[in-house]
C-alpha positions in Angstrom: -6.8 -12.4 -47.3 -4.3 -14.6 -45.5 -4.1 -18.1 -44.2 -2.1 -19.7 -41.4 -1.5 -23.1 -39.9 -2.1 -24.6 -43.3 -0.9 -28.0 -42.3 -3.1 -28.5 -39.3 -6.0 -26.1 -39.7 -6.7 -24.9 -43.3 -8.6 -21.7 -42.4 -8.3 -18.3 -44.0 -9.2 -14.9 -42.6 -10.7 -12.6 -45.2 -11.0 -9.1 -44.0 -12.0 -5.5 -44.9 -11.5 -2.2 -43.2 -13.4 1.1 -43.7 -13.3 4.6 -42.1 -15.2 7.8 -42.7 -15.1 11.2 -41.0 -18.9 11.4 -41.0 -20.2 14.8 -40.3 -17.1 16.0 -38.3 -14.3 18.3 -39.5 -11.6 15.6 -39.0 -11.5 11.9 -38.6 -10.1 10.9 -35.2 -10.5 7.2 -35.7 -7.6 5.0 -36.8 -7.2 1.3 -37.5 -4.3 -1.1 -37.8 -4.6 -3.5 -40.7 -3.7 -7.2 -40.4 -0.5 -8.4 -42.1 0.9 -11.7 -43.2 4.6 -11.3 -43.3 6.8 -14.2 -42.2 6.2 -14.9 -38.5 4.0 -11.8 -37.9 0.6 -12.9 -36.6 -2.7 -11.5 -37.7 -3.9 -8.6 -35.5 -6.6 -5.9 -35.9 -7.0 -2.7 -33.9 -9.6 0.1 -34.0 -9.0 3.3 -32.0 -11.2 6.3 -31.5 -9.4 9.5 -30.4 -10.5 12.1 -27.9 -9.0 15.6 -27.8 -8.9 18.8 -29.8 -6.3 20.3 -32.1 -5.6 17.0 -33.8 -4.4 15.3 -30.5 -7.3 12.8 -30.5 -6.3 11.8 -34.1 -2.7 11.4 -33.0 -3.6 9.4 -29.9 -5.7 7.0 -32.0 -2.9 6.6 -34.6 -0.3 6.0 -31.9 -2.5 3.5 -30.1 -3.5 1.5 -33.2 0.0 1.3 -34.7 1.9 0.6 -31.5 -0.5 -1.9 -30.2 -0.8 -3.6 -33.6 2.9 -4.0 -34.0 3.4 -5.2 -30.5 0.6 -7.7 -30.6 1.6 -9.1 -33.9 5.0 -10.0 -32.5 3.7 -11.3 -29.1 5.1 -14.8 -28.4 3.0 -15.5 -25.3 -0.8 -15.1 -25.1 -1.0 -14.6 -21.3 -3.0 -12.0 -19.3 0.2 -10.3 -18.2 1.5 -10.1 -21.8 -1.7 -8.4 -23.0 -1.9 -6.1 -20.0 1.7 -5.0 -20.7 0.9 -4.1 -24.3 -2.0 -2.0 -23.2 0.1 -0.3 -20.4 3.0 0.3 -22.9 0.6 1.9 -25.3 -0.9 4.1 -22.6 2.5 5.3 -21.5 3.5 6.1 -25.1 0.5 8.4 -25.4 1.1 10.1 -22.1 4.8 10.7 -22.9 3.9 12.1 -26.3 1.6 14.6 -24.7 4.3 15.6 -22.3 6.9 16.0 -25.1 4.4 18.2 -27.0 3.8 20.3 -23.8 0.2 20.3 -24.6 -2.6 21.5 -22.2 -5.1 19.6 -24.3 -6.3 16.1 -23.3 -4.8 13.4 -25.6 -6.8 10.2 -25.2 -8.3 7.4 -27.1 -10.4 4.3 -26.8 -9.4 1.1 -28.5 -10.3 -2.5 -29.3 -8.1 -5.2 -30.6 -8.3 -8.8 -31.9 -5.4 -11.3 -32.2 -5.7 -14.6 -33.9 -3.5 -17.5 -32.7 -3.5 -21.1 -33.6 -7.3 -21.5 -33.9 -8.1 -19.2 -30.9 -9.1 -15.6 -30.8 -8.0 -13.1 -28.1 -9.3 -9.6 -27.7 -9.4 -6.6 -25.4 -10.8 -3.1 -25.2 -10.5 0.2 -23.4 -13.4 2.6 -23.5 -16.4 2.1 -25.8 -14.9 0.8 -29.1 -16.3 -2.7 -29.5 -15.7 -6.2 -30.8 -18.6 -8.5 -31.9 -18.1 -12.2 -32.5 -20.8 -13.7 -34.7 -21.6 -17.4 -35.1 -24.6 -18.8 -37.0 -26.0 -15.4 -37.6 -26.0 -14.4 -33.9 -23.7 -12.4 -31.6 -21.8 -15.0 -29.6 -19.5 -12.5 -27.8 -19.3 -8.8 -27.4 -17.0 -6.6 -25.4 -18.4 -4.6 -22.5 -18.1 -0.8 -22.7 -16.3 1.2 -20.1 -19.0 3.8 -20.1 -21.6 5.5 -17.9 -24.4 4.0 -19.9 -23.0 0.5 -19.5 -23.0 1.0 -15.7 -26.7 2.0 -15.9 -27.4 -1.2 -17.9 -25.5 -3.3 -15.4 -27.4 -1.9 -12.4 -30.7 -2.3 -14.2 -31.5 1.4 -14.4 -32.0 1.3 -18.1 -32.5 -1.5 -20.6 -29.9 -2.6 -23.1 -32.0 -1.3 -26.0 -31.9 2.2 -24.5 -28.1 2.4 -24.3 -27.4 3.2 -27.9 -29.3 6.5 -27.9 -28.9 7.5 -24.2 -27.8 11.2 -23.8 -24.7 10.0 -21.8 -23.7 7.3 -24.3 -20.4 9.1 -25.1 -19.2 9.4 -21.5 -16.4 6.8 -20.9 -14.4 6.2 -17.8 -11.5 4.1 -19.2 -9.2 5.4 -21.9 -5.6 5.2 -23.1 -3.8 8.5 -22.1 -4.6 10.8 -19.2 -3.6 10.5 -15.6 -5.1 7.1 -14.7 -3.7 3.7 -15.8 -6.3 1.9 -17.8 -7.9 -1.3 -16.7 -8.7 -3.1 -20.0 -11.5 -5.6 -20.6 -9.6 -8.7 -21.8 -10.7 -12.0 -23.2 -7.4 -13.9 -22.6 -8.5 -17.5 -22.3 -8.8 -17.6 -26.1 -12.2 -18.2 -27.8 -12.0 -21.1 -30.3 -13.1 -19.9 -33.7 -14.3 -22.0 -36.7 -15.3 -21.7 -40.3 -18.2 -19.3 -40.7 -17.4 -17.2 -37.7 -17.0 -13.4 -38.1 -15.5 -10.6 -36.0 -16.4 -7.0 -36.2 -14.3 -4.3 -34.6 -15.8 -0.7 -34.6 -15.8 2.7 -33.1 -18.9 4.0 -31.2 -19.9 6.2 -34.1 -20.4 3.0 -36.1 -22.1 0.7 -33.5 -24.6 3.4 -32.4 -26.3 2.8 -35.8 -25.3 -0.8 -36.3 -28.1 -3.4 -36.4 -26.7 -6.7 -35.1 -29.7 -8.8 -36.1 -29.8 -7.5 -39.6 -26.1 -8.0 -40.0 -26.3 -11.6 -38.7 -29.0 -12.4 -41.3 -26.7 -11.0 -44.1 -23.8 -13.2 -42.8 -26.0 -16.3 -43.1 -27.4 -15.3 -46.5 -24.2 -14.2 -48.1 -21.7 -16.7 -46.8 -19.5 -16.5 -49.9 -19.4 -12.7 -50.1 -15.9 -11.2 -49.5 -15.5 -9.4 -46.3 -14.7 -6.1 -48.0 -17.8 -6.2 -50.1 -20.0 -7.2 -47.2 -18.5 -4.4 -45.0 -19.2 -1.8 -47.7 -22.8 -2.8 -47.8 -23.3 -2.6 -44.1 -21.2 0.6 -43.8 -23.4 2.3 -46.3 -26.5 1.5 -44.3 -24.8 2.7 -41.1 -23.8 6.0 -42.7 -27.3 6.6 -44.0 -28.8 5.9 -40.6 -26.3 8.2 -38.9 -27.0 11.0 -41.5 -30.7 10.8 -40.9 -30.1 11.7 -37.2 -28.4 15.0 -38.2 -25.4 16.4 -40.2 -22.9 16.3 -37.4 -22.7 12.6 -36.8 -19.5 11.0 -35.5 -16.6 9.4 -37.3 -17.3 5.8 -38.5 -14.8 3.0 -38.5 -15.1 -0.8 -38.8 -13.1 -3.9 -39.6 -14.7 -7.1 -40.6 -12.9 -10.5 -40.4 -14.5 -13.6 -41.8 -13.1 -17.1 -41.0 -13.3 -19.3 -44.1 -11.8 -22.5 -45.5 -8.7 -21.8 -47.5 
């Protein structure tokens, strides 16, 4: 838990992070924890790697750690500044793959959240998501760079069908690879207040995540620490994923609750 701007806005961000390899042989997800050290600002990142022979895991680690460090030291919250952080992270993954002389694809999706002076900024590439909850409801949610999201946008399928569509894992924007990513960015800054909550997660998690049920828990358990609340929800998600079959995807989530300090 850490607080900031104590003199003008006595709010505290309580957070918890969890990851699980699920039914896979390795965990290709990675997250960047928030820090509170001097002038370093609170930042959260979740990345979901794509690629065999450990390269997906490496891509996710590079993305989360590099993006987390750069964002935590970002002085200016402008569209160009955020775009440059994303581009720099993409180039680092591409260069690492070249240095390794690998013929395997080394890519990752990612989602980030940066908290600055009472406003929240976020961005995503691929289908890792951010949810912003207020009063028990989803106030904001990132839009996936996926084939299924395009089908939803064009009205070919309903939003409720997206989670379990056979093409749900096909993404067209990633960090790494031959094409420069075009991130989804919320760069105007969403004002946050006491009681708001942010959830960052990989697609393995949100596929079995019940937004409505989670919103009810947030309202009912307002004083519950973020880590404890996340553990409860994480257990439900893992059980639901396991019921689908033994080879379910990696699960990763970070929960940030805004509270009075």
